[in-house]
N, C-alpha and C positions, 0 to 999 in steps of 0.2 A: 204454791200449794193450793191456794184458794181457787185458782182456775181449774185445777184437776181433781177437786173433791168429788165430782160426779163420776170420774173414771177409776179412782183409787181411794182406798180408805185412808183416813188421816193417820191412823196408827202405822200403816204400811209405809206411807211417805215419810213419816217421822223416823221410822226405823232406818230407812235408806239414807236419810239426810243426817242421821245421828243427832236428832234433837228430841226434846221431851214434848209429848202432845200438849202438856199444859202450857208450854211456851207458845205454841201455835194458837191455842184458844185465847191466851192473854193478848196476843197480837190482833186477833179477830175482834176482840172486845174493844181494844184501844190501840189502833195501828201506829199512831204517832205519839211519841212522848211530848210533854209540854216543851221541852228544850228543842225538839225537832220542829214543832209548830212555830216556835219563836224564831228559829233559824230560817225557816221557810218565809216567814213574814218579813224578816230583815233582808233576805235575799231579794224579795220582790221590791223593797224600797231601794236597794242598791241598783237593781236593774232599771227602775224608773229614773233614778238620778243619772245613771250612765247614759240612758237614751236621751234625756233632756239636755245633757251636756254635748250632744252631737256625737256621742260614743268616743269621746276623746279623754275624759277624765281618767286619771289613774287612781290607785288605791288610796293615796293620801287625800286627794280632794273628795273622793267618795266618803271616806271616813269623816272628814270635816262636815260634809253635808248631813250625814246621819247625826252627828253631835249637835248640829244646829237645829235639827228636828226634835231634839230632846231624847234621842235614843241612847242607850248605854251599850257601848260596844267594846 
């Protein structure tokens, strides 16, 4: 929706998508929740650990790596 704001009104797009305009404006103000930000951060940690392992670690070893770093998962 943000990409098409120049072409269409927010209200028209919201009506077509059946969402409230207030939801769109709340998303613009704060696009990622704290939980989503934390998930993204931990995903990056997992990717780094996986690459460092030579891309062979499974979920159990990756989980153990995060625990060793002091992460709560």
